Every structure is written in structure tokens, then in C-alpha cells.
N, C-alpha and C positions, 0 to 999 in steps of 0.2 A: 410808265411815264405818262400815258394818256390819262390815267386816273389822277396822278399827281397834278397834272395841268389843270384839271377841273378844280382842285382844291386851291391852288395858288392864283388862278385866273378868275375866280368867282367874285361876286360883288363884295363879299366879306371874307377875304383870304385869312385874316387872323382868326376869325371864328372857325373857319374850316380847319385850320391847322390845329387849333385846340381840340376840336372834336376828333380829329384824326389821332392825335396823341392819346387822348383819353380812351378811345376805342381800342387802340393798339395795346395799351397797358392793361386794360380790363380783360381783353381777350387773352393776353398772355397768361394772366393769373388763373384764368379758367382753363386754358388749354393745357398747361403743364400737368395737372393731376389727371385730366382725361387722357392725355397722351400716354402717361405711364400706366394707367389702368388698361388701356388698349394693348399695351405690350403684354400685360399679364393675361388678358383675354386671348390674344393671339397664341400665347404659349399653351394655356390650359385648354383652349378650344381645339387645338390640333394634336392633343395627346400628351402634352408636357405637364410638368408639375411646377407650381409657383410656391416658393417658401418665403421670400423676402422682397418687398417692394418699398424702397426708401423714398419718402417725399418730405421735403422741408416743411416746417410748420407754417411758414407764411403762405404756402400753397395748399393749406388744408390738411397737412399730414396727420396732425393730432386728431382732427375730426374724422378723417377717413379710417384711421386706425381703430375707431370704435365700430366701424361698419365692416371692415375687411380684416380678417385675422392675420393676413400676410403683410399688411401695411405697417411700416415702422416710421415714425416721424424722425426727421433728421437726415444725416448723410452728407457726403462731400459735394453732391450735385443737387440741383433743384429737384430732380427726381431721377431715380435709377432702379431698374429691375436687377438687383444684385444677387438674388437667390432664386435660381430656376434650373430645371433639368429637362432637357429635350429628349432624354432617353436615346441619344445617339442619332436622332433624326435631323438631318439638315433642313428638310422641309418645315419641320416644326420651328427650327431655329430661324429660318427666313420669315416664317409667318409671325413669329414673336417680334422681329424687327420691323416688319413691313406694315402691320395692321394699322398703327396710328396714322399712317399717311393716306389711308382711305379718306380721312377728313380733307386732305389736300385736294384729292380728286373730286370729291362730291360737294365740298363746300368752299374750300379756299380759292381755287382758281376761278370757279364761277363767280365768287364774290369780287375778285379782282376785275374780271371782265364786266360785271354789272356796274361796278363803280367807275369803270372807264367809259361807260355809255351815258352816265348821268352823274350829277354832282352829289355824291354820297360819301362824305368823308368817314362816317361811322362804318359803313360797309367796307371801305378801303382799308381801315385799320384791321378788320377781320381778315381781309384778303392778304395783308402783309404777313400776319402771324401764321395763318393756315396755308395760304397759297405758296409762300416762299419757304415753307418748312424743309423741303428736301435739300435746299441749298445751304441753309445754316446748320443742317444736320449732316453735312458731308463728312466732317471728321469723326462723327459719332455713329449713328445708326446706319448711315449709308456706307461708310467705310466697312462697318461690320458685315453688312450684306455682301459687299464686294469681296471681302476677305473670305466669306463662307464659300462663295462660288469659286474663287481663285484657288484657295487651298484644297478644295474638293478635287480640282483638276490637277494640282501640283503634287498632291499626295499627303498622307498623314504626318510626314516629318515636319510640315509647315503649319500644322493646326494651331500651334502656339501663337501664330501671328493673327489669329482672329481676335478682334478687340473692338470695343465701342468708344475708344478714346485714342485717336491716332497720335496726337502729340505725346501722350503718356506712353504709348507703345514704342514710339521712336526713342524716347528717353531710356526705357528699359532695355531696348535692343542694344544700346551702346554701353549701358552700365551693368546690366545683369542678364545677358542673353541666355545663360543657362536656365533661368527661371521660365523662359519661353520655349525651352526645348530645342534651341538652335545654337550653332557654334558661335555665331557672332554676326555682325553686319557685313556678311560677305555678298558677293555678286548675286548668288541665287536668292538669298534672303531678301535683299533690297529689291530684286526684280519682282518677287512676289508681292511685296508691299506696294511697289509702284503699280503693278498690274491691278491690284485690289483697288487702288485709288482711281485708276482710269475706269474700272467697272463701276465704282461708286458714282462717279460723275455721270456716266451713261445712264445708270438707274435713276438718278435724280432728274435728268432731263426727260427720261421716259415717263416718269411719274407726272411731271408737269405737262407733258404732251397729252397724256391720257386725261388729265384734268381739263386741259384746253378743249379736247374733243367733247367731253361732257358739257363744258361751259357753252360751246357752240350749239349744242342741242337744247340746252335749257334757257340760255340767255340770248343766243344769236350772235352773229359776228359783230365785233366792235367797229363802229364807223371809223373810216380813215379821216384824218384831219383835212379840213377844207384846203384846196390848193390856193396859193396866193394869187391875187390878181396881178395884172401887168404893172400897176402902180406900186405894188408892194414888193415886187421882185428886186433883189439887189444884184447888180451886175458886178462880177469880179474881173480882175485883170488876168 
């Protein structure tokens, strides 16, 4: 909110808004393929095997397919690691999901904090895409991380509830539960899904908090808004 205030309260708010929009869109198109490649690196770097990484052509899928043998242009999502093997290691699975969010910690949240200290709409756009990534990935990567941890505690009978698309999982839970290896949307099954969601939210906030700690070291604390003078105060009844 502090960063947005700089954009809309500046001498040329329309220019600031345009720069913010352009930087957000540009960063998004660059971020998507990098995000997916970091998934692949997280898997391969911790002992897993990557076979298929789908990236839509508008995000450079065709170009990246010439560089990486496991990249395939297209797919149902902007990008998705659809073929990988963790060889039974939950740590590898977690690393596969988590590595892209190192960008949130090291770049995204510091960019948000820096743009809140000064009028930098271009930097603010980067901060929106990278810094807020854990929250708009809650039903995706973060639910999957939460479900890995929750089902590891609940037992192998619930491993079919591990997924990187929570809405799709819920749909399948009610239409084809046998494909997930569960009897149906019973109390135990729904409790695991709910617990996984809560863990996902906690992990998202923990990621942002870690990024905020890094930002405070690199950027410094964001100045608080100036207190209003007595003439500016509005008295209520």
C-alpha cells in the first residue's frame, strides 16, 4: 500500500500507473519460464529426474525447447513441470516446489520494500509479480507443499491428495475419488485437504516473512507515513 501510494500520489500519477502496468506485464512474461525452470532445477539438483517441462509458446516455450531437451512447448497451463520423478524423496519433492520462491525472498519482497521507500513504479511492478508470488500460488505450488507435509504425517493412504491444482483436485475428489486412491470426500479425506490448505497458507506467510527479513537487511525499514497535524485530523462522533 505504501508503494501504491507513491504511484497514485506522485506528480504524474497516470505516467506512474502506465509504468507500473508495463513493468508488471513484462516481469510476468519473463518470470513464468524462469519459475518453471527453477522447478526443474530444484528437482534435478536434489537427486530427482526431469522428463517433461511444459511452457506455453508465448512464454518462450518453443525457444527454450531448442535449449533444454525436456522442455515441450504448449500444455494446459502457462507452465508446468508435468514429468518428473523424485525417486520417493519428499525432500526432493519439496525442493522442486519451493526453489522458484527463492526469487520472492531475494528479489521480490526487497523490490516491494524499495518501491515503498521511493517513487519507483517499475520496481513496484517487479515486486508485485515476484514478491506476492506465494499468495497467488496458494492453490498451486503452496498447496502441493502443504499436502506433501500433511500426507507424510497422515500416512500413505492419502498420498493421492498431493496436487499442484487444488480446484482440480477438489473436482476429482467428488467425481473420481478412486483415481486418487481414496474412498471419497469423507471426513478424513476432507480434513487432510483442509489441513494441507492451512499449512500452505502458513508456508506462504513464512516465505514472505523471510523475504521481509532479507529486505530489511538490504533495503532498510520502510519509513512510516507522516502523522497528520492537528489541522488535518478529522474528529469523529
